[in-house]
BANU-136166 format. One line per 4 residues: number of its first residue (from 1); their letters; for each residue y negated, z, x negated of N, C-alpha, C, O. Coordinates in Angstrom, 1 decimal, decimal comma. Layout:
# residues N
NUM	a	Y Z X Y Z X Y Z X Y Z X  ...
END
This chain:
# residues 256
1	mrav	-154,1 30,4 77,9 -153,1 31,4 76,6 -153,1 32,7 77,3 -154,1 33,2 77,8  -151,9 33,3 77,2 -151,6 34,6 78,2 -152,9 35,7 77,1 -153,5 35,5 76,0  -152,8 36,7 77,9 -154,0 37,7 77,4 -153,0 39,1 76,1 -152,1 39,9 76,3  -153,7 38,7 75,1 -152,8 39,6 74,1 -153,5 40,8 73,9 -154,5 40,7 73,4
5	nvtv	-153,0 42,1 74,4 -153,4 43,4 73,8 -153,7 43,7 71,9 -152,9 44,5 71,5  -154,3 43,3 71,3 -154,4 43,3 69,8 -155,3 44,3 69,2 -156,5 44,1 69,4  -155,0 45,4 68,6 -156,5 45,9 67,8 -155,5 46,3 66,5 -154,6 47,1 66,2  -156,5 45,2 65,7 -156,2 44,9 64,2 -156,7 46,3 63,3 -157,8 46,7 63,0
9	qtgc	-155,6 46,8 63,1 -156,0 48,2 62,3 -155,5 48,3 60,8 -155,2 49,4 60,3  -155,4 47,5 60,3 -154,9 47,2 59,1 -153,6 46,9 59,3 -152,9 47,7 59,9  -153,1 45,8 58,7 -151,6 45,4 58,9 -150,7 45,5 58,3 -149,6 45,1 58,8  -146,1 46,5 55,8 -145,1 46,2 55,9 -145,3 47,1 56,0 -146,3 47,5 56,6
13	clli	-143,8 48,7 54,9 -142,6 47,9 54,4 -142,2 48,0 55,1 -142,0 47,9 56,3  -141,8 48,4 53,2 -141,0 49,2 53,9 -140,4 50,1 54,8 -139,2 50,4 54,7  -138,9 50,5 57,2 -139,3 50,1 57,9 -139,2 51,0 59,2 -139,6 50,6 60,3  -139,3 50,3 64,7 -138,5 50,7 65,6 -138,5 52,1 65,0 -139,3 51,9 64,2
17	llcl	-138,2 53,3 64,8 -138,9 53,6 63,6 -137,0 53,0 62,8 -136,0 53,6 62,7  -137,3 52,2 62,5 -135,8 52,3 61,7 -136,1 51,6 60,4 -135,5 52,2 59,5  -136,7 50,5 60,1 -137,4 50,3 58,8 -139,0 50,2 59,1 -139,3 49,7 60,2  -140,2 50,7 58,3 -139,6 50,7 57,1 -139,2 53,1 57,6 -139,8 53,8 58,3
21	aplp	-138,4 53,3 57,1 -138,3 55,0 57,6 -136,7 55,4 56,7 -136,0 54,8 55,9  -136,7 56,5 57,3 -135,1 56,5 56,9 -134,6 56,5 58,0 -135,1 57,0 59,0  -133,1 55,8 57,9 -132,6 55,7 58,7 -131,7 56,8 59,5 -131,1 57,7 58,9  -131,5 56,7 61,3 -131,2 57,6 61,7 -129,7 58,2 60,9 -129,2 57,4 60,0
25	aaha	-129,3 59,2 61,1 -127,8 59,5 60,0 -126,6 58,3 60,7 -125,7 58,0 60,0  -126,6 57,8 62,1 -125,8 57,4 62,9 -125,2 56,3 62,7 -124,1 55,7 62,7  -127,0 56,0 62,3 -126,8 54,0 61,3 -126,9 53,5 60,5 -126,9 52,3 60,4  -127,2 54,8 59,2 -127,6 54,4 57,9 -126,7 53,5 57,4 -127,2 52,5 56,9
29	qeve	-125,2 53,6 57,6 -124,0 52,6 57,0 -124,0 51,2 58,0 -123,3 50,2 57,9  -124,8 51,4 58,8 -124,9 49,7 59,5 -125,7 48,6 59,1 -125,6 47,4 59,4  -126,8 49,4 58,2 -127,9 48,3 57,4 -127,7 48,4 56,0 -127,4 49,6 55,7  -127,6 47,7 55,1 -127,4 47,3 54,1 -128,9 46,8 53,5 -129,9 47,6 53,2
33	wmqv	-128,9 45,4 53,3 -129,8 44,6 52,9 -131,0 44,2 54,3 -130,6 44,2 55,4  -132,2 43,9 53,9 -132,8 43,7 54,9 -133,8 42,6 54,2 -133,8 42,6 52,9  -134,7 41,6 55,0 -135,9 41,0 54,7 -136,5 41,6 55,0 -136,3 42,5 55,8  -137,8 41,3 54,2 -139,5 41,9 54,8 -139,9 40,7 54,6 -139,4 40,0 53,7
37	divn	-140,7 40,3 55,4 -142,0 39,5 55,4 -143,3 40,1 55,6 -143,7 40,6 56,6  -144,4 39,9 53,9 -145,6 40,2 54,3 -146,6 39,2 54,2 -146,8 38,5 53,2  -147,5 39,0 55,6 -147,9 37,7 55,8 -149,6 38,6 56,4 -149,9 39,5 57,1  -150,3 37,5 55,5 -151,8 37,6 55,5 -152,3 36,5 56,9 -152,3 35,3 56,7
41	vvpn	-152,5 37,0 58,1 -152,7 36,1 59,0 -154,3 35,9 58,8 -155,2 36,7 58,4  -154,6 34,6 59,3 -156,4 33,9 59,4 -156,7 34,5 60,5 -156,4 34,5 61,7  -157,9 35,3 59,4 -158,4 36,4 61,0 -159,1 36,0 62,6 -159,7 36,8 63,3  -159,0 34,9 62,9 -159,8 34,2 63,8 -158,5 33,7 64,4 -158,9 33,1 65,4
45	rved	-157,1 33,6 64,3 -156,0 33,4 64,8 -154,8 34,0 64,7 -153,6 33,6 64,7  -155,5 35,8 64,8 -154,3 36,6 65,0 -154,1 36,9 66,8 -153,0 37,4 67,1  -154,5 36,6 67,5 -154,2 36,7 68,7 -153,1 35,6 68,6 -152,0 35,9 68,9  -153,4 34,6 68,1 -152,2 33,2 68,4 -151,2 33,2 67,9 -150,2 32,6 68,4
49	yvel	-151,3 34,3 66,3 -150,1 34,5 66,1 -149,1 35,5 66,6 -147,9 35,5 66,7  -150,2 36,2 67,0 -149,0 37,5 67,9 -148,4 36,9 69,6 -147,4 37,4 70,2  -149,1 36,2 69,9 -148,6 35,1 71,3 -147,6 34,6 71,1 -146,7 34,4 71,9  -147,9 34,0 69,5 -146,1 32,7 69,4 -145,3 33,5 68,9 -144,2 33,5 69,3
53	qlee	-145,7 34,7 67,7 -144,5 35,5 67,7 -143,8 36,3 69,6 -142,6 36,2 70,1  -144,3 36,7 69,9 -143,8 37,6 71,3 -143,3 36,1 72,3 -142,5 36,4 73,2  -143,4 35,4 72,3 -143,0 34,2 73,0 -142,3 33,2 72,7 -141,9 32,3 73,5  -142,0 33,2 71,3 -141,1 31,6 70,8 -140,1 32,5 69,5 -138,9 32,5 69,2
57	vnpt	-141,1 33,3 68,9 -140,3 33,7 67,1 -139,4 34,8 67,6 -138,3 34,8 67,2  -140,1 36,2 68,7 -139,1 37,2 68,8 -137,7 36,9 69,8 -136,7 37,6 69,8  -137,8 35,9 70,6 -136,7 35,5 71,4 -136,2 34,7 70,6 -135,2 34,4 71,2  -136,2 34,2 69,8 -135,5 32,9 69,2 -134,4 33,6 67,8 -133,4 33,2 67,3
61	lqra	-135,1 34,7 67,6 -134,6 35,9 66,5 -133,3 36,9 67,8 -132,1 37,3 67,6  -133,7 36,9 68,3 -132,7 37,3 69,4 -131,3 36,7 70,1 -130,3 37,4 70,3  -131,5 35,2 70,3 -130,7 35,0 70,8 -129,7 34,0 69,5 -128,7 33,3 69,7  -130,5 34,4 68,2 -129,7 34,3 67,2 -129,0 35,2 66,4 -128,3 35,0 65,4
65	gvpw	-129,3 36,6 67,4 -128,0 37,9 67,2 -128,8 38,6 65,9 -128,1 39,4 65,1  -129,9 38,4 65,7 -130,7 39,7 64,9 -131,1 40,7 65,9 -131,6 40,4 67,0  -130,8 42,2 65,5 -130,5 43,0 66,7 -131,7 44,1 66,6 -131,7 45,0 67,5  -132,7 44,2 65,8 -133,7 44,3 65,4 -134,8 44,0 64,7 -134,7 43,7 63,5
69	rsvw	-136,2 43,9 65,3 -137,1 43,9 64,3 -138,4 44,4 64,3 -139,1 44,4 65,3  -139,0 45,2 62,8 -139,3 46,3 63,1 -141,2 45,6 62,3 -141,3 45,3 61,1  -142,3 45,6 63,3 -143,6 45,2 62,5 -144,4 46,7 62,1 -144,4 47,9 62,6  -145,1 46,0 61,1 -146,2 47,4 60,6 -147,6 46,5 60,5 -147,6 45,3 60,3
73	rvae	-148,4 47,0 60,7 -149,7 47,3 60,1 -150,0 48,0 58,9 -149,4 49,1 58,8  -150,8 47,7 57,9 -151,7 48,6 57,3 -152,3 49,3 57,9 -152,7 48,6 58,8  -152,7 50,7 57,8 -153,0 51,3 58,5 -154,5 52,1 57,8 -154,3 53,0 56,9  -155,5 51,9 58,3 -156,7 51,7 57,4 -157,5 51,6 56,4 -158,7 51,4 56,4
77	fgns	-156,5 51,9 55,5 -156,6 51,5 54,2 -156,0 50,6 53,5 -155,0 50,7 52,9  -156,9 49,3 53,8 -156,3 47,9 52,7 -156,2 46,8 53,5 -156,9 47,0 54,5  -155,7 45,9 53,6 -155,9 44,3 54,5 -155,7 44,3 55,5 -154,5 44,3 55,9  -156,8 44,1 56,5 -156,8 44,3 57,9 -156,1 43,2 58,6 -155,9 43,3 59,8
81	yelq	-155,8 42,3 58,0 -154,9 41,6 59,0 -153,9 41,2 57,9 -154,0 40,1 57,4  -153,1 42,0 57,7 -152,1 42,0 56,9 -150,8 42,7 57,7 -150,6 43,9 57,9  -149,8 41,5 58,2 -148,7 42,6 58,4 -147,1 42,5 57,7 -146,6 41,5 57,2  -146,6 43,6 57,9 -145,1 43,1 57,4 -143,8 43,1 58,5 -143,7 44,0 59,4
85	lvtp	-143,1 42,2 58,4 -142,2 42,2 59,5 -140,9 42,5 58,8 -140,7 42,0 57,7  -139,8 43,4 59,3 -138,4 43,6 58,8 -137,5 43,5 59,7 -137,5 44,1 60,8  -136,3 42,5 59,3 -135,3 42,4 59,9 -134,0 42,4 59,3 -133,9 41,4 58,5  -132,8 43,1 59,2 -132,0 42,9 58,8 -131,2 41,8 58,5 -131,5 40,8 59,1
89	mssl	-130,3 41,8 57,6 -129,5 40,7 57,1 -128,1 40,8 57,1 -127,9 41,7 56,3  -127,3 40,6 57,5 -125,9 40,5 57,4 -125,4 40,2 56,4 -124,4 40,9 56,0  -125,9 39,2 55,6 -125,9 39,1 54,3 -126,7 38,4 53,6 -127,8 38,1 54,1  -126,4 37,9 52,2 -127,5 36,9 51,7 -126,6 35,9 52,0 -127,2 34,9 51,7
93	aqyd	-125,6 35,7 52,4 -125,4 34,3 53,2 -125,8 33,6 53,7 -125,7 32,4 53,6  -126,7 34,4 54,5 -126,9 33,5 56,0 -128,2 32,5 55,4 -128,7 31,6 56,1  -128,5 32,7 54,5 -129,3 31,7 53,7 -129,2 29,9 53,4 -129,9 28,9 53,2  -127,5 30,5 53,4 -126,8 29,1 52,8 -126,8 28,4 54,1 -126,8 27,2 53,8
97	tggp	-126,9 28,6 55,3 -127,3 27,7 56,5 -128,5 27,8 57,2 -128,7 27,3 58,4  -129,3 28,5 56,3 -131,4 28,1 56,6 -131,6 29,7 57,3 -132,8 30,1 57,6  -130,7 30,4 57,6 -131,1 31,6 58,1 -131,2 31,4 60,0 -130,8 30,5 60,8  -132,0 32,4 60,2 -131,6 32,9 61,8 -131,9 31,6 62,7 -131,1 31,0 63,4
101	larv	-133,3 31,5 62,4 -133,6 30,2 63,4 -133,3 29,3 63,0 -133,6 28,3 63,7  -132,5 29,1 61,7 -131,6 27,6 61,9 -130,1 27,3 62,7 -129,6 26,2 63,0  -129,7 28,4 62,8 -128,6 28,9 63,9 -129,1 28,7 65,3 -128,0 28,6 65,9  -130,1 28,6 66,1 -130,3 28,2 67,5 -131,0 26,6 67,6 -130,7 25,7 68,3
105	lqpd	-132,0 26,7 66,9 -132,9 25,7 66,8 -132,9 24,7 66,3 -132,9 24,6 65,1  -132,9 23,5 67,2 -132,6 21,8 66,9 -133,8 22,2 65,2 -134,6 23,2 64,9  -133,5 21,1 64,3 -134,3 20,6 63,0 -135,4 20,9 63,1 -136,0 21,8 62,6  -135,9 19,5 64,2 -137,4 19,7 64,6 -138,0 20,4 65,2 -139,2 20,6 64,9
109	rrlr	-137,5 21,0 66,0 -138,2 22,0 66,4 -138,6 23,6 65,6 -139,4 24,5 65,8  -137,8 23,5 64,9 -137,7 24,6 63,9 -138,8 24,1 63,1 -139,8 24,8 63,1  -139,0 22,9 62,2 -139,7 22,5 61,6 -141,2 22,2 62,1 -142,1 22,1 61,3  -141,4 22,0 63,6 -142,7 22,6 64,8 -143,0 24,1 64,7 -144,2 24,4 64,6
113	lvdr	-142,0 25,3 64,8 -142,3 26,4 64,9 -143,2 26,8 63,2 -144,4 27,2 63,1  -142,3 26,7 62,1 -142,6 26,8 61,2 -144,1 26,3 60,6 -144,8 26,8 59,7  -144,5 25,1 61,4 -145,8 24,4 60,9 -146,3 25,7 61,5 -146,4 26,7 60,8  -146,6 25,7 62,8 -147,3 26,4 64,0 -147,5 27,6 63,1 -148,7 27,9 62,9
117	lrrm	-146,7 28,3 62,7 -147,0 29,9 61,9 -147,5 29,5 60,7 -148,1 30,4 60,1  -147,4 28,5 60,1 -148,2 27,6 58,8 -149,6 27,9 59,2 -150,3 28,7 58,5  -149,9 27,4 59,8 -151,3 27,3 60,2 -152,3 28,4 60,4 -153,4 28,5 59,8  -151,6 29,1 61,2 -152,0 30,5 61,3 -152,1 31,9 60,1 -152,6 33,0 60,2
121	tvsr	-151,3 31,3 59,1 -151,6 32,2 58,3 -152,2 32,2 56,5 -152,0 31,1 56,1  -152,7 32,8 55,7 -152,9 32,6 54,6 -152,1 32,6 53,4 -152,1 32,0 52,3  -151,4 33,5 53,8 -150,3 33,6 52,2 -148,4 34,6 52,9 -148,6 35,6 53,6  -147,6 34,3 52,8 -146,8 35,1 52,8 -145,8 35,1 51,7 -145,7 34,2 50,8
125	krya	-145,0 36,2 51,7 -144,7 37,1 50,6 -143,0 37,9 51,4 -142,6 38,8 52,1  -142,5 36,7 50,6 -140,6 37,4 51,5 -139,7 37,9 50,2 -139,3 37,4 49,1  -139,7 39,0 50,6 -138,6 40,1 49,6 -136,9 40,5 50,4 -136,5 40,7 51,6  -136,3 40,3 49,3 -134,7 41,2 49,7 -134,6 42,7 49,7 -135,0 43,0 48,5
129	mryr	-134,2 43,6 50,1 -134,4 45,1 49,9 -133,2 45,5 51,0 -132,7 45,1 52,0  -133,0 46,8 49,9 -131,5 47,2 50,0 -132,2 48,6 50,2 -133,1 49,1 49,5  -131,2 49,4 51,6 -131,9 50,0 51,7 -130,8 51,6 51,4 -129,8 51,8 52,2  -131,0 52,7 50,1 -130,1 52,9 49,3 -130,1 54,7 50,4 -131,0 55,6 50,6
133	pdms	-128,9 54,4 51,0 -128,7 56,2 51,3 -128,1 57,2 50,6 -128,2 58,4 50,9  -127,5 56,5 49,3 -127,3 57,7 48,4 -128,4 58,1 47,8 -128,2 58,9 46,9  -129,8 57,8 47,9 -130,5 58,6 47,7 -131,5 59,1 48,0 -132,4 59,5 47,2  -131,6 59,2 49,8 -132,3 58,4 50,5 -131,7 60,5 51,3 -130,6 61,1 51,0
137	vead	-132,8 61,1 52,2 -132,3 62,3 53,1 -132,9 61,7 54,0 -134,0 61,2 54,2  -131,7 61,7 54,9 -131,6 60,9 56,5 -131,7 62,3 57,6 -131,2 63,4 57,5  -132,8 61,8 59,0 -132,7 62,8 60,1 -132,3 61,7 61,3 -132,7 60,6 61,6  -131,2 63,1 61,9 -130,6 62,5 63,4 -132,0 62,2 64,2 -131,6 61,9 65,3
141	dvgg	-133,3 62,1 64,2 -134,2 61,9 64,5 -135,4 61,7 64,0 -136,0 62,5 63,3  -135,9 60,1 64,6 -137,2 60,1 63,7 -138,5 59,1 64,8 -139,3 58,2 64,6  -138,2 59,6 65,6 -138,4 59,2 67,2 -139,8 59,5 67,1 -139,9 60,8 67,0  -141,0 58,8 67,2 -142,6 59,4 67,5 -143,1 59,5 66,3 -143,8 60,5 66,2
145	lsla	-143,1 58,8 65,4 -144,0 59,1 63,7 -144,0 57,6 63,4 -143,3 56,9 62,7  -145,0 57,4 64,1 -145,6 56,1 63,6 -146,4 55,2 62,8 -146,8 54,0 62,7  -146,6 56,8 61,9 -146,9 56,5 60,6 -146,4 56,2 59,2 -145,6 57,1 58,8  -146,6 55,4 58,3 -145,6 55,5 57,3 -145,9 55,3 56,2 -146,2 54,2 55,7
149	rvtt	-145,8 56,5 55,4 -146,7 56,9 53,6 -145,6 55,9 52,9 -144,5 56,1 53,2  -145,9 54,7 52,0 -145,1 53,8 51,5 -145,2 54,1 50,2 -146,2 53,5 49,8  -144,5 54,8 48,9 -145,1 54,7 47,3 -144,2 53,7 47,1 -143,2 53,6 47,9  -144,4 52,7 46,0 -144,0 51,5 45,3 -143,9 52,2 44,4 -144,8 53,0 44,3
153	lqva	-142,8 52,4 43,4 -143,1 52,1 41,8 -142,2 51,3 41,3 -141,1 51,2 41,8  -142,5 51,0 40,6 -142,0 49,9 39,5 -141,3 51,0 38,3 -141,8 52,0 37,8  -140,0 50,4 38,0 -138,8 51,9 36,7 -139,5 50,6 35,7 -139,8 49,4 36,0  -139,5 51,6 34,2 -140,0 50,7 33,3 -138,2 49,9 32,6 -137,1 50,5 32,6
157	pgrt	-138,4 48,9 32,1 -137,0 48,3 32,1 -136,1 49,0 31,0 -136,5 49,2 29,9  -135,3 49,4 31,3 -133,9 49,9 30,8 -133,7 51,3 31,4 -132,7 51,9 31,1  -134,6 51,6 32,2 -134,9 52,9 32,7 -134,7 53,0 33,7 -135,3 53,9 34,2  -133,7 52,1 34,7 -133,1 52,5 36,3 -132,1 53,6 36,7 -132,0 54,3 37,7
161	sdwe	-131,4 53,5 35,9 -130,6 54,7 35,2 -130,8 55,9 35,2 -130,2 56,9 35,7  -132,1 55,8 34,5 -132,7 57,3 34,7 -133,2 58,1 35,9 -133,2 59,3 36,2  -133,9 56,8 36,5 -134,5 57,3 37,6 -133,6 57,0 38,5 -134,2 57,3 39,6  -132,1 56,4 38,9 -131,6 56,3 39,8 -130,8 58,3 39,7 -130,5 59,1 40,6
165	dflr	-130,8 58,5 38,5 -130,0 59,8 38,3 -130,6 61,0 38,8 -130,2 62,1 39,2  -132,1 60,3 38,7 -133,3 62,0 39,4 -133,3 62,2 40,8 -133,5 63,2 41,4  -133,2 60,9 41,2 -133,3 61,0 42,9 -132,0 61,4 43,5 -132,0 61,8 44,6  -130,7 61,3 42,8 -129,6 61,7 43,0 -129,8 63,2 42,8 -129,5 64,0 43,7
169	sslp	-130,4 63,6 41,3 -129,7 64,9 41,6 -130,6 65,8 41,8 -130,3 67,0 41,5  -131,8 65,6 42,4 -133,0 66,2 43,6 -132,6 66,0 44,9 -133,4 66,6 45,7  -131,9 65,5 45,4 -131,3 66,0 46,7 -131,3 66,8 47,1 -132,0 67,1 48,1  -130,6 67,6 46,5 -130,6 69,5 47,0 -131,9 70,1 47,4 -132,4 70,7 48,4
173	kfsd	-132,6 69,5 45,7 -133,9 70,3 46,4 -135,0 69,6 47,7 -135,9 70,2 48,3  -134,8 68,2 47,9 -135,6 67,7 48,9 -134,7 68,4 49,8 -135,1 69,6 49,9  -133,6 68,3 50,3 -133,0 69,0 51,7 -133,5 70,2 51,9 -134,0 70,4 53,0  -133,5 71,2 50,8 -133,6 72,5 51,3 -134,9 72,5 51,3 -135,4 73,3 52,1
177	anlv	-135,8 71,7 50,5 -137,6 71,8 51,2 -137,4 70,9 52,5 -138,5 70,3 52,8  -136,5 70,8 53,4 -136,8 70,2 55,0 -137,4 69,1 54,6 -138,1 68,7 55,6  -137,4 68,2 53,5 -138,2 66,7 53,6 -137,3 65,5 54,2 -136,1 65,7 54,1  -137,7 64,4 54,7 -136,7 63,7 54,7 -137,8 62,0 54,7 -139,0 61,9 54,9
181	fgvy	-137,0 61,1 54,5 -137,5 60,3 53,3 -136,4 58,9 53,0 -135,4 58,9 52,3  -136,8 57,9 53,6 -136,0 56,5 52,9 -136,2 55,8 51,6 -137,4 55,4 51,3  -135,2 55,6 51,0 -135,5 54,8 49,9 -134,6 53,3 49,7 -133,4 53,0 49,6  -135,5 52,6 49,7 -135,4 50,7 49,7 -136,0 50,2 47,9 -137,0 50,4 47,1
185	ervf	-134,6 49,4 47,8 -134,6 48,9 46,4 -134,8 47,5 46,4 -133,8 46,8 46,7  -136,1 46,9 45,9 -136,8 45,6 46,3 -136,1 44,8 45,4 -136,5 45,0 44,2  -135,2 43,9 45,7 -134,0 43,1 44,5 -134,6 41,8 44,2 -134,6 41,6 43,0  -135,1 40,8 45,1 -135,7 39,4 45,3 -136,9 39,5 45,9 -137,4 40,4 46,6
189	gpgp	-137,3 38,4 45,4 -139,0 38,1 45,8 -140,1 38,2 44,3 -139,9 38,2 43,1  -141,4 38,2 45,1 -142,5 38,0 44,2 -142,8 39,3 43,0 -142,4 40,4 43,3  -143,2 39,2 42,2 -143,6 40,1 41,7 -142,1 40,6 40,3 -141,0 40,1 40,0  -142,8 41,9 39,6 -141,4 42,9 39,2 -140,3 43,4 40,4 -140,3 43,1 41,6
193	aawl	-139,6 44,0 39,9 -138,3 44,8 40,8 -139,3 46,0 41,4 -140,4 46,2 40,8  -138,9 46,5 42,4 -139,3 48,1 42,9 -138,8 48,4 43,6 -138,0 47,7 44,3  -139,1 49,7 43,7 -138,5 50,9 44,6 -139,3 51,7 45,8 -140,2 52,4 45,4  -139,2 51,7 46,9 -140,3 52,0 47,5 -139,2 53,0 48,2 -138,0 53,0 48,4
197	iven	-140,5 54,0 48,5 -140,2 55,5 49,0 -141,0 55,7 50,4 -142,2 55,8 50,5  -140,2 55,7 51,2 -141,2 55,6 52,7 -140,8 57,3 53,7 -139,8 57,7 54,2  -141,9 57,8 53,7 -141,9 59,0 54,5 -143,1 58,7 55,9 -144,2 58,1 55,9  -142,4 59,3 56,7 -142,5 59,1 58,0 -144,0 60,2 58,8 -144,0 61,4 58,6
201	yssf	-144,8 59,7 59,5 -145,4 60,8 60,0 -146,1 60,8 60,9 -147,0 60,0 60,6  -146,5 61,4 62,3 -147,2 61,4 63,3 -148,8 61,6 63,2 -149,4 61,4 64,3  -149,6 61,8 62,2 -150,7 61,6 62,2 -151,6 61,6 60,8 -151,2 62,1 59,7  -152,6 61,0 61,0 -153,3 61,1 59,0 -153,6 62,6 58,5 -153,8 62,9 57,3
205	aqle	-153,7 63,7 59,6 -154,0 64,6 59,4 -152,5 65,1 58,4 -152,8 66,1 57,6  -151,3 64,9 58,3 -149,7 65,4 58,0 -149,9 64,6 56,8 -149,1 64,9 55,9  -151,1 63,2 56,3 -150,7 62,7 55,0 -151,9 63,3 53,9 -152,5 62,8 52,9  -152,0 64,4 54,3 -152,5 65,7 53,4 -152,3 66,4 52,7 -153,0 67,0 52,0
209	qpsl	-150,9 66,2 53,0 -149,7 67,0 52,4 -149,4 66,8 50,7 -149,4 65,6 50,3  -149,3 67,9 49,7 -148,9 67,4 48,4 -147,7 66,4 48,2 -146,7 66,8 48,9  -147,6 65,2 47,5 -146,2 65,0 47,2 -144,9 65,4 47,8 -144,6 66,4 48,5  -144,3 64,4 47,3 -142,8 65,1 48,4 -141,9 66,0 47,3 -141,0 66,8 47,6
213	vara	-142,5 65,5 45,9 -142,1 66,3 44,3 -142,9 67,5 44,1 -142,4 68,6 43,7  -144,1 67,4 44,4 -144,5 68,8 44,9 -143,8 70,1 45,2 -143,3 71,0 44,6  -143,9 69,6 47,0 -143,6 70,0 48,2 -141,8 70,8 47,8 -141,2 71,8 48,2  -141,3 69,7 46,7 -139,6 69,9 46,5 -139,8 71,0 45,2 -139,1 72,0 45,3
217	fgee	-140,2 71,0 44,6 -139,9 71,6 43,4 -141,2 72,9 42,5 -141,2 73,5 41,5  -142,2 72,8 43,6 -143,4 73,6 43,3 -144,0 73,7 42,0 -144,8 72,9 41,6  -143,6 75,1 41,3 -144,3 75,4 39,9 -143,7 74,3 39,0 -144,4 74,1 38,0  -142,5 73,6 39,1 -141,8 72,5 38,3 -142,3 71,5 38,4 -142,3 70,8 37,4
221	agal	-143,2 70,8 39,9 -143,5 69,4 39,3 -144,4 68,9 38,5 -144,6 67,7 38,5  -145,2 70,0 37,7 -145,9 68,9 36,9 -145,0 69,0 35,7 -144,8 68,0 35,1  -144,4 69,9 35,4 -143,6 69,2 33,8 -142,5 68,4 34,4 -142,0 67,8 33,4  -141,9 68,0 35,7 -141,1 67,2 36,1 -141,9 65,8 35,9 -141,4 64,9 35,2
225	tarl	-143,1 65,8 36,7 -143,6 64,6 36,8 -144,0 63,8 35,2 -144,0 62,6 34,9  -144,3 65,0 34,2 -144,7 64,3 33,1 -143,5 63,6 32,1 -143,5 62,7 31,3  -142,2 64,6 32,5 -141,1 64,0 32,4 -140,7 62,7 32,7 -140,2 61,8 32,0  -141,2 62,8 34,0 -141,2 60,9 34,7 -142,2 60,0 34,2 -142,1 59,0 34,8
229	agvl	-143,1 59,9 33,4 -144,2 59,1 32,8 -143,1 58,2 31,8 -143,7 57,1 31,8  -142,3 58,1 31,3 -141,7 56,9 30,3 -140,7 56,2 31,7 -139,9 55,3 31,6  -141,1 56,9 32,8 -139,8 56,5 33,6 -140,5 55,1 34,6 -140,2 53,9 34,7  -141,5 55,8 34,9 -142,5 54,7 35,8 -143,4 54,5 35,2 -144,2 55,2 34,6
233	lsie	-143,3 52,6 35,3 -144,6 52,0 34,9 -146,2 52,0 36,0 -147,2 51,7 35,4  -146,5 52,2 37,5 -147,2 52,2 38,2 -146,3 52,8 39,5 -145,1 52,6 39,7  -147,5 53,7 40,4 -147,3 53,8 41,5 -148,1 53,2 42,5 -149,0 52,6 42,0  -148,0 53,1 43,6 -148,8 52,4 44,9 -148,7 53,3 46,0 -147,6 53,8 46,2
237	rtvl	-149,3 53,4 46,5 -149,3 54,3 47,9 -150,2 53,4 48,7 -151,3 53,0 48,4  -149,3 52,8 50,1 -150,2 52,6 51,3 -149,8 53,6 52,2 -149,2 54,6 51,9  -150,2 53,2 53,1 -150,2 53,5 54,7 -149,5 52,6 55,8 -148,5 53,2 55,5  -149,3 52,2 56,4 -148,4 51,3 57,7 -148,4 52,2 59,3 -148,2 53,4 59,6
241	ryda	-148,6 51,5 59,8 -148,8 51,7 61,3 -147,9 50,9 61,8 -147,8 49,8 61,4  -146,9 51,5 63,0 -145,8 50,9 63,8 -146,5 50,3 64,6 -147,5 50,8 65,2  -145,9 48,7 64,8 -146,6 47,9 65,6 -145,5 48,1 66,9 -144,5 47,4 66,7  -145,4 48,6 68,1 -144,5 48,2 69,4 -144,4 47,4 70,1 -143,4 47,2 70,8
245	elsy	-145,4 46,5 70,0 -145,6 45,1 70,7 -144,8 44,1 70,4 -144,1 43,4 71,1  -144,9 44,1 68,7 -144,3 43,0 68,3 -143,0 43,4 67,3 -142,8 42,9 66,2  -142,5 44,4 67,9 -141,2 44,7 67,3 -139,8 45,3 68,4 -140,0 46,1 69,3  -138,8 44,8 68,1 -138,2 45,1 69,0 -136,9 45,5 68,5 -136,8 45,4 67,2
249	saip	-135,5 46,1 69,5 -134,9 46,9 69,1 -133,6 47,0 70,1 -133,6 47,2 71,3  -132,4 46,7 69,3 -131,0 46,8 70,7 -130,4 48,2 70,5 -129,3 48,7 71,0  -131,1 48,8 69,9 -130,8 50,3 69,5 -131,3 51,0 70,8 -132,4 50,5 71,0  -131,1 51,7 71,3 -131,4 53,0 72,1 -132,1 53,8 72,1 -131,6 54,6 71,3
253	astr	-133,3 54,2 72,6 -134,7 55,0 72,1 -134,3 56,3 71,5 -134,9 56,7 70,5  -133,2 56,9 71,9 -133,0 58,1 71,9 -132,4 58,5 70,4 -132,5 59,5 69,8  -131,7 57,3 70,1 -131,1 57,1 68,3 -132,2 56,2 67,4 -131,9 55,4 66,6  -133,5 56,5 67,7 -134,4 56,4 66,7 -135,2 56,9 65,9 -135,8 56,2 65,1
END
């Protein structure tokens, strides 16, 4: 077995910094749907899981034409053995033929690979998410920002239009405050529908900054937060660390 350099520092999202991240402006229109797998790995099989991803899964996805894969680990606060694996979807129709692995592997070999992965995992949740550039503040360069603060919000039934209106109308405020973030809509998968707001940082010290709303609206933030109380049912914040070893990209580093 080849030696694998693995530091399990808490293992998604929400997403190179392609995802989870605000997308570079030049590529924002190239990605709409993406698949997000949240995987809990058996603790004593982490090295085996990483090796299988590097030697079989990633090369197979590349042969199938998947242009990039972004892998994130929960950073310091959360499940140390959880990973989030993000890949773009050409469309939901790709699942009518079994997905990328089925495009290049014979059925028996694909089943063997899936079975090996299953034996190394405790659980796996799969989501279909859409990137929403109309509600995001994009950047020309997000390189070097290896931490992602992911805020997951559940919107009250019947209040989605209020939430979308708030985000769109607030974009000038966020832009004026030089804030950069990506907005993702979780459409299919376990649990209630949710929205993810993803900000990228280079250090934990930067995470001590106030929320996006507080930085953009200043003294108005308190009243605005109170007004959103009837729109948002829950808010959850996690911090993810980009895993460069397990990720790959066909996009030049200068544009990430």
